C-alpha positions in Angstrom: -73.9 -102.9 22.2 -73.0 -102.3 26.0 -76.3 -101.5 27.3 -77.7 -104.7 25.2 -75.0 -107.2 27.2 -75.9 -105.8 30.2 -79.5 -106.5 30.0 -78.5 -110.1 29.1 -76.2 -110.3 31.8 -79.4 -109.1 34.3 -81.2 -111.8 32.6 -78.5 -114.1 33.2 -79.0 -113.1 37.1 -75.4 -112.0 37.2 -74.5 -109.5 40.0 -72.4 -106.7 39.4 -69.7 -106.8 40.8 -69.2 -110.2 39.2 -69.6 -109.4 36.3 -66.8 -106.7 36.7 -64.5 -109.4 38.2 -65.3 -111.9 35.1 -64.2 -109.0 32.9 -60.7 -108.3 34.5 -60.3 -112.4 34.6 -60.8 -112.9 31.1 -58.3 -110.0 30.4 -55.7 -111.1 32.3 -55.9 -114.5 33.3 -56.1 -117.7 31.8 -59.5 -118.5 30.4 -59.6 -122.0 32.2 -59.4 -119.8 35.6 -61.9 -117.5 34.5 -64.5 -120.0 33.3 -64.0 -122.0 36.5 -64.1 -118.8 38.5 -67.6 -117.5 37.1 -69.1 -120.7 37.4 -68.4 -121.5 40.9 -69.0 -117.3 42.2 -72.8 -117.8 40.6 -73.9 -120.7 41.9 -76.1 -121.5 39.0 -75.7 -123.2 35.7 -74.7 -121.0 32.4 -75.3 -121.4 29.0 -72.4 -120.8 26.8 -74.0 -117.6 25.3 -74.1 -116.2 29.1 -70.4 -117.6 29.7 -69.1 -115.1 26.6 -71.6 -112.5 27.6 -70.4 -112.4 31.4 -66.5 -112.3 30.3 -66.8 -109.8 27.1 -66.0 -112.6 24.8 -66.2 -111.1 21.4 -66.7 -113.0 18.0 -63.1 -113.6 17.3 -62.6 -114.8 20.7 -65.7 -117.3 20.8 -64.2 -120.7 18.8 -61.5 -120.7 22.1 -64.4 -120.7 24.6 -65.8 -123.3 22.4 -62.6 -125.2 23.0 -61.9 -124.6 26.6 -65.1 -125.5 27.7 -64.8 -129.2 26.0 -61.0 -129.3 27.7 -63.0 -128.6 31.2 -65.7 -131.2 30.5 -63.2 -133.5 29.3 -61.0 -133.1 32.4 -64.2 -133.1 33.9 -63.6 -129.7 36.2 -67.2 -129.0 34.7 -70.6 -130.7 33.7 -73.3 -129.8 31.5 -76.7 -130.4 31.3 -78.8 -129.8 28.6 -76.8 -126.3 27.2 -75.8 -125.3 31.1 -72.3 -125.8 32.6 -71.8 -126.1 36.2 -68.9 -126.8 38.2 -68.3 -130.3 38.9 -69.3 -132.2 42.3 -66.4 -132.9 44.1 -66.2 -136.5 44.6 -64.2 -138.7 46.3 -61.8 -140.9 44.4 -61.7 -144.1 44.6 -59.0 -147.0 43.5 -60.3 -149.5 41.3 -59.9 -152.0 38.3 -61.7 -151.4 35.2 -63.8 -154.2 33.9 -65.1 -153.6 30.4 -68.2 -155.3 28.6 -68.2 -156.2 24.7 -71.3 -153.4 24.2 -69.1 -150.4 25.9 -69.7 -149.8 29.2 -68.0 -151.3 32.0 -67.7 -151.6 36.2 -65.2 -150.0 38.2 -64.2 -153.0 40.7 -63.2 -151.4 44.0 -60.0 -152.1 45.9 -61.1 -154.6 49.0 -64.7 -154.3 48.3 -65.2 -157.2 45.9 -64.0 -159.7 49.0 -67.0 -158.0 51.1 -69.6 -159.2 48.2 -70.1 -155.1 47.5 -71.3 -154.6 44.2 -69.2 -152.7 41.5 -69.9 -149.2 39.9 -71.2 -149.1 36.5 -69.3 -146.4 34.1 -71.1 -145.2 31.0 -69.1 -145.5 27.9 -69.2 -141.6 27.9 -67.3 -141.5 31.4 -64.3 -143.9 30.4 -62.1 -141.2 30.0 -59.9 -143.5 27.9 -60.0 -146.2 30.3 -59.5 -149.6 29.0 -60.0 -153.3 30.4 -58.3 -154.8 33.5 -56.5 -150.8 34.1 -55.8 -149.7 37.1 -58.4 -146.1 37.9 -59.3 -143.8 40.2 -62.8 -143.4 40.0 -65.7 -140.7 41.4 -69.1 -141.7 42.5 -71.6 -139.7 40.8 -74.7 -141.2 42.0 -77.3 -144.3 41.9 -79.5 -145.8 39.7 -81.6 -148.9 40.2 -79.3 -150.0 43.4 -76.2 -149.6 41.7 -73.3 -146.4 42.2 -72.3 -144.7 38.8 -69.3 -143.0 38.9 -66.7 -141.6 35.8 -62.9 -142.4 35.5 -60.9 -139.5 36.5 -57.8 -141.1 35.9 -55.8 -144.1 34.8 -53.2 -145.0 37.0 -51.6 -148.3 35.3 -52.6 -149.8 32.1 -53.6 -153.7 32.0 -53.1 -154.2 28.2 -49.8 -153.4 27.0 -49.7 -155.7 24.4 -52.8 -157.4 22.3 -53.8 -160.1 19.9 -55.7 -159.7 16.5 -56.4 -159.7 13.2 -54.7 -157.4 11.0 -55.4 -155.7 7.8 -53.3 -154.0 5.3 -53.6 -151.0 4.0 -51.4 -148.4 1.9 -50.4 -146.6 4.9 -49.7 -149.5 6.8 -52.6 -151.2 8.5 -54.8 -151.4 11.7 -55.2 -154.4 14.3 -59.0 -155.3 15.4 -58.3 -156.8 19.0 -59.8 -160.0 19.7 -61.1 -159.6 23.1 -64.3 -157.7 22.3 -64.1 -155.5 25.7 -61.4 -153.6 24.3 -63.0 -150.9 22.3 -60.9 -149.8 19.6 -58.6 -150.5 16.6 -54.9 -150.4 17.1 -53.0 -148.1 13.9 -50.1 -149.7 12.7 -47.6 -147.2 10.4 -45.9 -148.5 8.0 -43.0 -150.0 9.3 -44.1 -151.5 12.3 -46.2 -154.4 10.8 -43.3 -156.9 10.4 -44.2 -157.6 6.8 -47.5 -159.5 8.4 -50.1 -160.9 5.6 -53.5 -159.4 5.6 -55.9 -161.3 7.8 -53.1 -163.0 10.1 -53.4 -163.4 13.6 -50.5 -161.3 15.4 -49.5 -160.0 18.7 -49.0 -156.2 18.7 -47.3 -154.1 21.3 -49.5 -150.6 22.1 -47.0 -147.4 21.9 -49.4 -144.9 22.5 -53.1 -144.6 24.1 -54.6 -141.8 22.2 -57.1 -139.9 23.4 -60.9 -140.0 23.3 -60.7 -138.2 20.0 -57.9 -140.4 18.5 -57.0 -143.9 18.8 -53.8 -146.0 20.1 -51.3 -146.6 17.7 -48.4 -149.6 18.2 -46.2 -151.9 16.5 -46.8 -155.7 15.8 -43.9 -157.5 17.6 -45.4 -161.5 16.5 -47.2 -163.3 13.6 -48.6 -166.1 15.2 -50.6 -167.3 11.7 -53.6 -168.6 10.5 -56.4 -167.6 12.7 -58.5 -170.7 11.3 -56.1 -172.9 12.9 -56.6 -174.4 16.7 -53.0 -173.7 18.1 -53.4 -169.8 16.7 -56.7 -169.7 18.8 -55.4 -170.9 21.4 -52.5 -169.0 21.6 -54.6 -165.8 21.1 -56.6 -167.0 24.3 -53.7 -167.3 26.5 -52.5 -163.7 25.0 -55.6 -162.2 25.7 -56.1 -163.6 29.4 -52.6 -162.7 30.1 -51.5 -166.1 31.4 -48.1 -167.0 32.2 -46.7 -169.3 29.7 -43.5 -170.0 30.5 -41.4 -170.2 34.0 -38.6 -167.8 34.8 -35.1 -169.0 34.5 -34.7 -168.6 38.4 -37.6 -170.9 39.2 -36.5 -173.6 36.6 -33.3 -173.5 38.1 -34.1 -174.0 42.1 -36.4 -177.0 40.5 -33.5 -178.7 39.1 -31.8 -178.5 42.5 -34.2 -179.8 44.3 -33.3 -183.2 46.3 -35.9 -186.5 46.0 -37.4 -187.6 49.3 -36.2 -191.3 49.1 -36.2 -192.0 52.9 -38.8 -192.2 55.9 -37.2 -189.7 58.0 -38.0 -188.3 61.5 -41.6 -186.2 61.5 -42.7 -188.9 58.5 -44.8 -192.4 58.9 -43.5 -195.4 56.7 -47.0 -195.7 55.1 -45.3 -198.2 52.0 -47.4 -201.2 53.1 -50.6 -200.0 52.2 -52.2 -200.4 49.0 -52.8 -197.0 47.8 -54.2 -196.0 44.1 -54.1 -193.5 42.3 -57.6 -192.9 40.1 -57.6 -189.9 36.8 -58.4 -189.7 33.4 -56.6 -191.1 30.9 -54.5 -188.1 29.6 -53.4 -187.2 33.3 -49.6 -186.5 34.3 -49.9 -184.9 37.5 -50.8 -187.5 40.5 -51.6 -185.6 43.6 -53.9 -187.8 45.3 -54.3 -191.7 46.6 -56.7 -193.9 48.3 -56.2 -196.8 50.4 -59.7 -198.1 52.3 -59.5 -200.9 55.1 -62.4 -202.6 56.7 -62.7 -202.2 60.5 -65.2 -204.2 63.1 -67.2 -201.4 63.0 -66.7 -199.3 59.6 -63.6 -198.0 57.7 -60.5 -196.2 57.6 -59.8 -194.2 54.8 -56.3 -192.9 54.2 -56.5 -189.8 51.6 -52.9 -189.2 50.8 -51.7 -186.0 49.0 -48.6 -185.1 47.6 -46.7 -183.5 49.8 -46.1 -179.9 48.1 -45.2 -177.8 51.2 -41.9 -180.3 51.6 -40.4 -178.9 48.3 -41.8 -175.7 48.1 -40.7 -173.3 51.2 -43.2 -170.0 51.6 -41.3 -166.9 49.7 -39.2 -169.2 47.7 -39.4 -168.2 43.6 -40.9 -171.3 43.0 -43.4 -170.3 45.4 -43.8 -166.5 44.3 -44.8 -167.9 40.8 -47.2 -170.4 41.9 -48.5 -167.8 43.9 -49.4 -165.7 40.8 -50.9 -168.0 38.7 -53.0 -169.3 41.8 -53.8 -172.5 40.0 -52.7 -174.7 37.0 -55.3 -174.4 33.6 -55.8 -177.2 31.4 -56.8 -176.5 27.5 -57.1 -179.0 24.3 -53.7 -179.0 23.6 -51.9 -178.1 26.4 -51.5 -177.7 30.1 -49.9 -174.1 31.9 -49.2 -175.7 35.4 -48.8 -173.9 38.5 -45.5 -175.6 39.3 -42.5 -176.6 36.9 -42.6 -180.0 35.3 -39.7 -181.3 37.7 -42.1 -181.0 40.5 -46.1 -181.2 39.1 -45.1 -184.2 36.4 -41.9 -185.7 38.8 -41.1 -185.1 42.4 -44.6 -184.7 43.7 -46.6 -186.4 41.3 -47.7 -190.2 43.1 -46.4 -192.1 40.3 -46.9 -196.0 40.8 -44.1 -198.1 42.1 -42.2 -195.2 43.2 -41.5 -193.9 46.5 -43.2 -190.8 47.1 -43.8 -187.8 50.1 -47.0 -187.5 51.2 -49.3 -186.0 53.4 -51.9 -188.5 55.0 -55.8 -187.3 56.3 -56.6 -190.6 58.1 -60.2 -190.5 58.8 -62.2 -193.2 60.5 -66.3 -193.9 59.9 -68.6 -196.3 61.1 -70.6 -198.1 59.5 -73.2 -195.7 58.3 -70.2 -193.6 57.0 -70.2 -191.0 59.9 -66.6 -189.5 60.8 -65.7 -190.9 64.2 -62.0 -189.8 64.3 -59.3 -188.1 61.8 -55.7 -187.7 62.5 -53.0 -186.4 59.7 -49.3 -186.9 59.4 -46.4 -186.4 56.7 -45.5 -189.8 55.1 -44.1 -191.6 52.3 -46.3 -193.9 50.5 -45.9 -196.1 47.2 -48.6 -195.9 44.7 -49.7 -199.7 43.7 -51.5 -198.8 40.9 -52.5 -195.9 38.1 -56.2 -196.6 37.5 -58.3 -194.5 34.9 -61.4 -194.0 35.7 -63.0 -196.2 33.2 -61.0 -199.4 34.0 -62.3 -198.5 37.9 -65.4 -198.4 36.5 -65.3 -201.6 34.7 -63.9 -203.0 37.7 -66.5 -202.2 40.3 -69.6 -200.8 38.7 -70.0 -203.0 35.4 -68.1 -206.3 36.9 -65.9 -206.9 34.1 -64.9 -210.5 34.7 -61.5 -209.7 32.6 -60.4 -206.8 34.6 -61.4 -207.9 37.9 -58.9 -210.3 36.9 -56.3 -208.0 35.7 -55.9 -206.3 39.0 -57.3 -209.4 41.2 -55.1 -208.0 44.1 -56.5 -204.6 44.4 -60.2 -205.9 44.2 -60.9 -206.5 48.2 -59.7 -202.7 48.5 -61.2 -200.9 46.0 -64.6 -203.0 47.3 -64.4 -201.4 50.6 -63.9 -198.1 49.2 -67.2 -198.6 46.7 -69.2 -199.1 50.2 -67.4 -196.2 52.1 -68.4 -194.0 48.6 -71.7 -195.4 48.7 -71.9 -194.1 52.4 -70.7 -191.1 52.6 -72.7 -189.7 49.7 -75.9 -191.0 51.3 -75.3 -188.8 54.4 -74.3 -185.9 52.5 -77.8 -186.4 50.8 -79.7 -186.7 53.9 -78.1 -183.4 54.9 -78.9 -181.5 51.7 -75.7 -181.7 49.6 -76.6 -180.9 45.8 -75.6 -183.1 43.4 -75.9 -181.0 39.8 -75.1 -182.9 36.8 -73.5 -180.9 34.4 -72.6 -182.0 31.0 -68.8 -181.1 29.9 -67.5 -181.3 26.4 -64.3 -182.6 25.6 -62.5 -181.4 22.5 -60.6 -183.9 20.6 -58.6 -182.5 18.2 -56.5 -183.6 15.1 -53.6 -181.8 14.4 -54.3 -178.4 14.0 -58.4 -179.1 13.3 -60.9 -180.1 15.7 -61.7 -183.6 15.1 -65.0 -183.7 17.4 -66.6 -182.0 20.2 -68.3 -184.5 22.5 -69.7 -184.8 25.9 -66.8 -185.8 28.1 -67.6 -189.3 30.0 -68.2 -189.3 33.8 -69.0 -192.6 35.2 -69.4 -193.8 38.7 -65.8 -194.0 39.4 -65.7 -190.3 39.4 -67.9 -190.0 42.2 -65.9 -192.8 44.3 -62.4 -190.1 44.3 -65.0 -187.1 44.7 -66.8 -188.4 47.6 -62.8 -189.2 49.5 -61.8 -186.1 48.4 -64.8 -184.1 50.1 -64.4 -185.8 53.2 -60.8 -185.3 53.8 -61.4 -181.6 53.0 -64.2 -181.4 55.1 -62.4 -183.4 58.1 -59.3 -180.5 57.3 -61.3 -177.5 57.5 -63.2 -179.0 61.1 -60.3 -179.8 62.3 -58.4 -176.1 62.3 -61.5 -174.2 63.0 -61.6 -175.9 66.0 -57.9 -175.2 66.2 -58.6 -171.4 65.4 -55.8 -171.7 63.0 -56.1 -169.3 60.1 -56.5 -170.7 56.8 -58.1 -170.3 53.4 -61.7 -171.9 53.7 -63.7 -172.5 50.3 -66.4 -170.5 51.1 -70.3 -171.0 49.6 -72.9 -168.2 50.2 -76.7 -168.5 50.1 -77.9 -167.6 46.6 -78.9 -164.2 45.6 -82.6 -163.5 46.5 -83.2 -161.9 42.5 -81.7 -164.6 41.3 -83.9 -166.9 43.2 -86.9 -165.4 42.2 -86.0 -165.6 38.1 -85.0 -169.1 39.0 -88.5 -169.9 40.4 -90.1 -168.3 37.5 -88.2 -170.8 35.0 -88.5 -173.4 37.1 -92.5 -173.1 36.9 -92.3 -172.3 33.1 -90.8 -175.7 32.7 -93.6 -177.4 34.8 -91.7 -177.9 38.0 -93.8 -178.3 40.8 -91.2 -176.6 43.6 -91.4 -177.5 47.1 -93.3 -175.7 49.8 -90.9 -175.3 52.2 -87.7 -172.9 53.1 -85.4 -172.5 50.7 -82.3 -174.2 51.8 -79.7 -176.8 50.1 -82.6 -179.6 50.4 -85.0 -177.2 48.8 -82.7 -177.3 45.9 -81.8 -181.4 46.3 -85.4 -181.6 45.7 -85.7 -179.7 42.9 -82.4 -181.4 41.2 -83.8 -184.8 41.9 -87.1 -183.8 40.3 -86.0 -183.0 37.3 -83.4 -186.0 37.2 -83.8 -188.1 34.0 -86.6 -185.7 32.5 -85.5 -183.5 29.3 -84.9 -180.4 31.4 -82.6 -181.6 33.7 -79.8 -180.0 31.8 -81.7 -176.7 31.6 -82.4 -177.0 35.4 -78.8 -177.4 36.6 -77.7 -174.5 34.3 -80.3 -172.4 35.6 -79.6 -173.4 39.4 -75.6 -172.6 38.5 -76.6 -169.6 37.6 -78.5 -168.8 40.8 -76.0 -169.9 43.1 -72.9 -167.6 44.3 -69.7 -168.3 42.7 -68.0 -170.0 45.6 -64.8 -168.2 46.7 -61.6 -168.4 48.8 -61.7 -166.7 52.0 -60.3 -166.6 55.9 -64.0 -166.2 57.4 -65.6 -169.7 57.3 -69.3 -169.2 56.8 -69.6 -172.6 55.4 -70.3 -174.3 52.0 -74.0 -173.9 50.8 -73.9 -176.2 48.2 -72.4 -179.2 50.0 -74.9 -177.6 53.5 -71.5 -178.3 55.1 -70.3 -176.1 57.9 -66.7 -176.3 57.4 -65.0 -177.0 53.7 -61.8 -175.8 52.1 -59.6 -177.5 49.2 -56.6 -179.7 50.7 -56.5 -182.2 47.9 -55.0 -181.4 44.9 -51.7 -178.4 45.9 -50.1 -179.6 42.6 -52.5 -177.7 40.8 -54.1 -175.4 43.4 -52.2 -172.8 45.5 -55.2 -172.7 48.1 -54.2 -176.4 48.8 -50.9 -175.9 49.4 -51.8 -173.4 52.4 -54.0 -175.5 53.9 -50.9 -178.1 54.0 -48.6 -175.3 55.9 -51.0 -174.8 58.0 -52.0 -178.1 59.2 -48.4 -178.9 59.1 -47.8 -176.0 61.6 -50.4 -177.6 64.2 -49.3 -181.0 64.0 -45.7 -179.6 64.8 -47.0 -177.3 67.4 -45.4 -174.2 65.9 -46.7 -170.9 67.0 -45.2 -167.5 67.3 -42.4 -168.1 64.6 -44.2 -169.9 62.3 -43.6 -169.0 58.3 -47.0 -167.0 56.8 -48.7 -169.9 54.5 -48.5 -167.2 51.7 -45.4 -165.2 50.3 -45.3 -161.4 50.8 -44.9 -159.2 53.4 -47.9 -157.4 54.7 -50.1 -159.7 52.6 -52.9 -160.8 54.6 -55.3 -163.8 54.1 -57.9 -162.2 52.9 -56.0 -160.6 50.3 -54.9 -164.1 49.1 -58.3 -165.1 49.3 -59.5 -162.4 46.7 -56.4 -162.8 44.2 -57.0 -166.8 43.9 -60.2 -166.4 43.6 -59.8 -164.4 40.7 -56.9 -166.5 39.5 -59.4 -169.6 39.8 -62.1 -167.4 37.9 -59.8 -166.4 35.1 -58.8 -170.1 34.4 -62.6 -171.1 34.4 -62.8 -168.1 31.6 -60.1 -169.1 29.3 -61.4 -172.7 29.4 -64.6 -171.6 28.1 -62.8 -169.1 25.7 -61.2 -171.9 24.3 -64.1 -174.0 24.1 -66.0 -171.2 22.3 -63.2 -170.7 19.6 -63.3 -174.6 19.2 -66.8 -174.7 18.6 -66.9 -172.0 16.0 -63.5 -173.6 14.1 -65.8 -177.2 14.5 -68.5 -175.7 12.8 -66.8 -173.4 10.2 -67.1 -176.4 7.3 -71.0 -176.7 8.3 -73.1 -174.2 7.5 -76.4 -175.1 6.0 -76.5 -178.1 8.2 -79.1 -178.5 10.6 -78.7 -179.8 14.3 -80.9 -180.8 17.1 -81.3 -178.1 19.8 -82.7 -177.6 23.4 -83.9 -173.8 24.2 -81.7 -172.8 26.9 -82.8 -169.2 27.2 -85.3 -166.8 26.2 -84.9 -163.2 25.4 -86.4 -159.9 23.6 -84.3 -160.5 21.2 -83.8 -164.2 20.2 -83.8 -167.6 21.5 -80.2 -169.1 23.1 -79.8 -173.1 22.3 -77.8 -175.7 23.0 -77.1 -178.2 20.4 -77.8 -181.9 21.2 -74.5 -184.6 22.0 -72.0 -181.8 21.7 -73.0 -179.0 24.1 -72.4 -176.6 21.6 -74.3 -172.9 22.5 -75.7 -170.7 19.8 -78.3 -168.4 19.3 -81.2 -168.1 16.9 -81.7 -163.7 16.4 -85.3 -162.7 16.5 -84.6 -160.9 13.0 -84.5 -164.7 11.7 -88.0 -165.4 12.5 -89.5 -164.0 9.5 -92.4 -166.2 9.7 -94.9 -164.3 12.2 -94.1 -161.1 14.5 -92.6 -162.6 17.9 -94.1 -161.2 21.7 -91.7 -161.7 24.4 -93.5 -163.5 27.5 -90.6 -162.6 30.1 -92.3 -164.4 33.0 -93.1 -167.9 31.2 -89.9 -167.4 29.2 -91.4 -168.0 25.4 -92.0 -166.0 22.3 -95.4 -166.3 21.0 -96.2 -165.2 17.3 -99.0 -162.7 17.4 -100.5 -164.1 14.4 -100.4 -167.6 14.5 -99.8 -168.4 18.2 -96.6 -170.3 17.5 -94.8 -170.7 20.5 -91.3 -171.5 21.7 -90.3 -171.8 25.3 -87.4 -172.4 27.3 -86.8 -176.3 27.8 -88.4 -177.3 23.8 -86.7 -178.9 21.4 -86.1 -177.6 18.1 -84.2 -178.1 14.8 -81.9 -175.1 13.4 -79.9 -174.7 10.6 -76.2 -173.2 10.7 -76.2 -170.1 9.7 -73.2 -167.8 10.2 -70.2 -168.6 12.1 -68.2 -165.5 13.5 -64.9 -166.7 14.8 -63.6 -163.5 15.7 -66.4 -162.8 18.3 -66.8 -166.6 18.6 -70.8 -166.5 17.8 -73.0 -169.2 16.1 -76.1 -168.2 14.7 -78.7 -170.3 14.0 -82.3 -170.5 12.4 -85.6 -172.5 13.6 -86.0 -175.3 11.0 -89.3 -177.0 10.5 -89.3 -180.4 11.7 -90.7 -181.5 8.2 -88.0 -179.8 6.1 -84.8 -180.8 8.4 -81.9 -182.6 7.3 -80.1 -184.1 9.6 -76.4 -182.9 10.3 -73.6 -185.0 8.4 -71.3 -185.4 11.6 -72.6 -187.6 14.4 -70.7 -185.6 17.3 -72.2 -182.1 16.4 
């Protein structure tokens, strides 16, 4: 028997000296140490049988060897290829945040690299090591594939998800919660007594008690019953909890806000502009008015006053209100509520530029010539009194529809608004001339009736929206240029050039839609020509959406690299400090410039040692989170709205083509859904990826990007927020009973 083992050891290429040392280690040391020592000493991969022979492990010890090898693999101390084991390569351990996908794999966002635009590290499902969505992790780089680094999770440093919401399924032993977030790849076991007597199918909030392991899922207990998941209020609460948004303000923040004293006099350092006919122009449901305008004609042009709520007067850097505002980063607007950045005492009262009340403001006073070119700028803290709270609808009727009744009702302000209209047209013309992009992306409006979705329609957008945007863009550019030329560190709003790979994808799609692309350098003017060519065509919505996906995401950064979409060399956010923290930063920096503060100027952001680069990354992430939850809530509302409309047909446009089906957008409501390829049973369809179409192999029937189709609603998956449709031949289509669906 000994000779037989020796022959096998020779076959494995193990030198005699190593075999003797390995045998002694198995007898006197731990099996972990013995295996690691053996693999390290050999320098070549070994099978489990070869390891057993080398360590003189007999039949009774083989199960322990098998278990130990599995443990070492799980701890990433060894690796396995085929049937052979070898020592894990030493790798640098990097701190990162894990972003999981609904498909089970994830990406490690390395600390400090996101701000530099670096690619995230791909983490395969079997390399997650128990990590979950949002966790702070240590990751080891294991290689590179298709231009992206790959890695594995070495250690979970801290858990991001300590509570989750989902649907409770009752069972005899208690039950389990299926997370509402499809990025959480597990169900949460709830033992009997920890279920808070929740009913089967109820939406609940659960606290994670034990995160489990790769072999055993997590356990938890229910801490709140939300109610029926088929109601709007419950779905929106679930979205808020999923996004970990802050729903209430800490007591010390509310207390500080209550102690604030209103500004009622024009004290030193503040100019009196109450004589000017400032007006605010906002949506019908707006409650926080943070910008007001006034336009005066001059001999050779215009003076534009853009007066912005002086939030920095009330919110001091590092105060409890400031710290909370920084954490939130932005206000979040949902169909039934607003999660404000600032307490209501500030956002809807002290800072809000309500009509007929004196309010402190920060005013940009901008001079323009008769062609709309800026010829001068100055800034001052001011005291203003808004004359009127206008809505976009009213201003559109007054200025653009020339409604006699509306013009009579506001006759005192018609001359000023007419000047604003003239200036707005000139400002837009100047931006268009330099290549600024003007996307036309319809936004859906969700109307509620109690706990039900009453309708989903296209949000109205008229020329009054453009008027205000033109004025705000002018102020943002002027402040950015002023601070840049003064070399004052601030957070710019930057927008980088499109990714070449995405641009190539867009050009393929545009050609498939029949567009003739400009034969010139790809710059903002190139994109502007494409948008102009698609304007008014059936493909306009698709082209604008594709262009938007081609663009990089705008973000906040202390490095001014310009704004590609606006074709602007200088740009930042100055005009909405009630709802955006970067605007508050700009106010503080501009005030420091005006007062000549230098060495002893308080930092424009809270936190000792925190840099503007840190703040830019954090605030960009806050903005992205706000956009994501708004989309998430819209998907939930769309599913609720269509739940009782299964079997009805709708007009739609094909907005995407893949190998597994067609993406589409419903007419009028702009609700998105999918026609799975599995439902297209009339033929075998081939995917032409270059031309964005599916072609029937027998019939030659074709479905292409931008085609209009009739579809039937087949299934509403409320939990995963997915809508499934099937194609309906035009001759058999029956229209939906719902006008706005």
